[in-house]
C-alpha positions, 0 to 999 in steps of 0.5 A: 298938186298931183305933180307935187305928190308925184315929185314927193313920191319920187323923192321918197323912193330916192330917199329909201334907195339912198338909205339902203345904199347907206346901210350897205356902205356902213356894213361894208365899212364895218367889214373893212374895219374888222379886216383892218384890225385882223391885219393889224393883229397879224402884223403885231404877232409877226413883229412879236415873233420876229423879236422872239426869234432874234432873241433866240438867235442871240442866245444861240450865237452866245452859246456857240461862242461859249462852245467854241471857247470850250473847244479851244480850251480842250484842244489846248489841254489835249495838246499840252497833255500830248506834249507832256507825255512826249517829254516823259 
């Protein structure tokens, strides 16, 4: 009987220790889940910023194209104006 009580006591100690380890593992798992969520949020923010930057770049390229077109038109007008003055 004494041996059974001793074994039961040891089993209870092991159970208590196991429960403590389980609680630590659960807390660590929760921290890891929070870190993962934060990393996912950061990645999503980076993707959103990349999309915005690409759109802004596309707009800037279009504006540059329009500006280059305007410059060419102005150069042509200046050249035409210079030619007509030279003929008079």
